[in-house]
C-alpha positions in Angstrom: 2.2 23.8 13.2 4.0 20.8 11.8 3.4 19.6 8.3 0.8 16.8 7.9 2.4 13.6 6.8 1.2 11.4 4.0 2.7 7.9 3.5 2.1 6.3 0.1 2.4 2.5 0.0 2.1 1.5 -3.6 2.3 -1.5 -5.9 3.9 0.6 -8.6 4.9 4.1 -9.7 6.2 5.7 -12.9 9.0 5.7 -14.0 9.9 2.6 -12.0 7.1 0.2 -13.1 4.9 -0.4 -16.1 2.9 2.5 -17.5 -0.5 1.6 -16.1 -3.2 3.7 -14.5 -2.1 3.1 -10.9 1.6 4.0 -11.7 0.7 7.2 -13.4 -1.7 8.3 -10.7 0.7 7.7 -7.9 3.6 9.4 -9.7 1.6 12.6 -10.2 -0.3 12.5 -6.9 2.8 12.2 -4.7 4.4 15.2 -6.3 1.2 17.3 -6.1 0.7 16.3 -2.5 4.3 17.4 -1.7 3.9 20.7 -3.6 0.7 21.3 -1.6 2.9 21.5 1.5 2.4 18.0 3.0 5.3 15.8 4.1 5.4 12.8 1.8 7.2 9.4 1.9 6.8 6.6 -0.7 7.3 2.9 -0.3 7.1 0.3 -3.1 8.5 -3.2 -3.9 11.9 -3.3 -5.6 10.9 -5.5 -8.5 13.7 -7.1 -10.6 12.3 -5.1 -13.6 13.7 -1.9 -12.0 17.1 -0.9 -13.4 19.0 0.2 -10.3 21.8 1.9 -12.3 19.5 3.9 -14.5 17.3 5.0 -11.6 20.3 5.5 -9.3 19.1 3.3 -6.4 21.3 2.7 -3.5 21.0 0.8 -0.3 20.0 2.6 2.9 22.3 0.7 5.3 21.0 2.3 8.5 17.5 0.9 7.6 18.4 -2.5 6.1 19.2 -5.6 8.1 15.8 -6.5 9.4 14.4 -10.0 8.9 10.7 -10.5 8.1 9.0 -13.7 9.0 6.6 -15.3 6.5 5.3 -18.8 7.1 7.9 -19.4 9.9 10.7 -18.5 7.5 13.1 -15.5 7.9 13.6 -13.3 4.9 16.1 -10.5 4.9 14.7 -7.0 4.0 17.0 -4.7 2.0 15.8 -1.1 1.7 17.0 1.0 -1.2 16.2 4.6 -2.1 16.2 6.9 -5.2 15.3 10.5 -5.9 12.1 10.9 -8.0 13.0 12.6 -11.2 11.5 16.1 -11.5 10.4 16.2 -7.8 12.0 16.8 -4.4 10.9 13.4 -3.2 12.6 10.1 -2.3 11.2 6.7 -3.1 12.1 3.8 -0.8 12.2 0.3 -2.4 11.7 -2.8 -0.3 13.8 -5.7 -1.6 14.4 -9.4 -1.1 16.0 -11.7 -3.6 13.6 -14.6 -2.9 10.5 -12.5 -3.7 11.5 -9.6 -6.0 14.6 -10.4 -7.9 12.8 -12.1 -10.8 12.4 -10.1 -14.1 8.6 -10.0 -13.9 6.3 -8.3 -11.4 3.4 -10.7 -10.7 3.2 -13.1 -13.6 5.7 -15.2 -15.6 6.5 -14.8 -19.3 3.4 -16.9 -20.1 1.1 -14.7 -18.1 0.8 -17.3 -15.2 0.6 -15.7 -11.8 3.5 -16.6 -9.5 2.6 -19.3 -7.0 4.1 -17.2 -4.1 2.3 -14.0 -4.8 0.4 -14.4 -1.5 3.7 -14.8 0.4 5.1 -11.8 -1.4 2.0 -9.8 -0.3 2.5 -10.6 3.3 6.2 -9.9 3.1 5.7 -6.5 1.5 3.0 -5.4 3.9 4.9 -6.4 7.0 8.1 -4.9 5.6 6.4 -1.6 4.8 5.1 -1.1 8.3 8.4 -2.2 10.0 10.2 0.2 7.7 8.1 3.1 8.8 8.6 2.2 12.4 12.4 2.3 11.7 11.9 5.8 10.2 10.4 6.9 13.5 8.0 8.9 11.3 4.4 8.9 12.3 2.1 9.4 9.2 -1.3 11.2 9.5 -2.5 9.6 6.3 -1.5 6.2 4.8 -2.7 5.9 1.2 -2.5 2.3 -0.1 -2.4 1.7 -3.9 -2.7 -1.8 -5.4 -3.8 -5.2 -4.2 -0.3 -6.1 -2.8 -1.0 -3.4 -0.1 -4.4 -4.9 0.9 -3.2 -6.2 4.3 -2.0 -2.8 5.4 -5.4 -1.6 6.6 -5.9 -4.8 8.6 -2.5 -4.6 10.2 -2.9 -0.9 11.1 -6.2 -1.5 12.8 -5.2 -4.7 14.7 -1.5 -5.6 15.2 -0.2 -2.0 15.0 -3.2 -0.1 16.5 -1.4 0.8 19.7 1.9 1.6 18.2 2.6 5.3 18.6 3.8 5.5 15.0 0.5 4.4 13.6 -2.2 4.9 16.3 -3.4 8.2 14.9 -3.1 7.3 11.2 -6.1 7.4 8.8 -5.9 4.6 6.2 -7.1 5.3 2.7 -7.4 2.5 0.1 -7.5 3.1 -3.7 -9.5 0.6 -5.7 -8.3 -0.2 -9.2 -9.6 -2.7 -11.8 -6.9 -5.4 -11.7 -6.2 -7.8 -8.8 -4.7 -11.3 -8.5 -6.3 -12.0 -5.2 -8.6 -14.5 -6.9 -5.6 -16.7 -7.5 -4.7 -16.9 -3.8 -5.4 -20.1 -1.8 -7.0 -20.4 1.7 -3.5 -20.7 3.0 -3.2 -17.0 2.6 -5.3 -16.6 5.8 -2.7 -18.5 7.7 0.2 -16.6 6.2 -1.5 -13.3 6.9 -2.2 -14.2 10.5 0.8 -12.4 12.1 1.1 -11.8 15.9 -1.6 -14.3 16.6 -4.4 -12.6 14.8 -7.7 -14.3 15.3 -9.6 -15.9 12.5 -12.3 -13.3 13.0 -9.9 -10.6 12.2 -9.2 -12.2 8.8 -12.8 -13.2 8.1 -13.4 -10.3 5.7 -10.7 -11.7 3.4 -12.3 -15.2 3.4 -14.6 -15.8 0.5 -15.4 -19.4 1.4 -12.6 -21.3 -0.3 -11.2 -18.3 -2.1 -9.6 -15.0 -1.1 -11.3 -11.5 -1.4 -8.5 -9.0 -0.9 -10.8 -6.1 -1.7 -13.4 -6.8 0.9 -10.8 -7.2 3.6 -9.0 -3.9 2.7 -12.3 -2.0 2.5 -13.4 -3.2 5.9 -10.3 -1.9 7.7 -9.8 1.3 5.8 -11.1 4.6 7.0 -11.9 6.0 3.6 -12.0 4.7 0.0 -10.8 6.2 -3.3 -12.0 5.0 -6.7 -8.8 4.9 -8.7 -10.3 3.7 -12.0 -13.3 4.7 -14.1 -14.1 1.1 -15.2 -14.8 -0.7 -11.9 -17.1 -3.7 -12.1 -20.6 -3.4 -10.7 -19.7 -6.0 -8.0 -16.7 -3.8 -6.9 -18.9 -0.7 -6.8 -21.4 -2.6 -4.6 -18.7 -3.6 -2.2 -17.5 0.0 -1.9 -21.0 1.2 -1.2 -21.6 -1.6 1.3 -18.5 -0.6 3.2 -20.2 2.6 4.4 -17.0 4.6 4.4 -16.3 8.1 2.9 -15.6 7.7 -0.8 -13.8 9.8 -3.3 -15.1 9.2 -6.8 -12.9 8.8 -9.9 -12.1 11.9 -11.9 -9.7 12.7 -14.8 -6.2 13.3 -13.5 -6.3 17.1 -13.6 -9.4 17.1 -11.5 -8.4 14.1 -9.4 -5.2 15.6 -7.9 -6.7 18.5 -6.0 -9.8 16.5 -5.1 -7.6 13.8 -3.5 -5.6 16.2 -1.5 -8.8 17.8 -0.2 -10.0 14.3 0.6 -6.9 13.7 2.7 -7.4 17.0 4.6 -11.1 16.2 5.1 -10.3 12.9 6.9 -7.9 14.7 9.2 -10.4 17.5 9.9 -13.0 14.9 10.8 -10.6 13.3 13.2 -9.8 16.7 14.8 -13.5 17.5 15.2 -14.1 14.1 16.9 -11.2 14.9 19.3 -12.7 18.2 20.2 -16.2 16.8 20.7 
């Protein structure tokens, strides 16, 4: 029996991004998942804050060369890779000078969110899925971490639903405390509408003049993980209203095995449905 495949699409990860809750969880969870015997691949943005020489990044020429369209503009996608220190894993970095070369992740030196964060979100989500297609590697589980991944569940369940690479994938979305979706404008709905998506497909992201990334991601995910212990009551209510399987937050040493069991439970449920 072939190994089950887990794809991590993440906003950050130690040691490549700031030492925050998300980055620490993803760093430890990817390694534990691999050690458990699952086949793991990891995708994240190649922010300008990442020191390529120190972390030994190099371009994967066979994967690079694609252009990703955002708002009718073509943006070259460069794919780089590095070996994760202390683990037998590789991390793939999605890069573009227009979106990720700057020396800050999502906010400038004064703490002001970048005006093009919504374009960067669309670029990253489209790039991640096109990269996996180019791998020719069909994941069983896609675990999304961070608000910049919030379009992945939508795209998997609509635009890519009949693609043989993704048609059997279960999408899990981890919910954390911080998100810049509230700074997005209604134009985001237009930017995110790839391959002639209907307005109804994007309605869950539309909060009536503002953008609700979380509600959209939760609607299209198969299961939800609480990645933080300090979620707002309004966020918890959205998770409950989504009606999906939920893994509660736990301290890291408890969370790692629980999360892996949660992956396997989603796959078991799928197999049981197939046998019914």
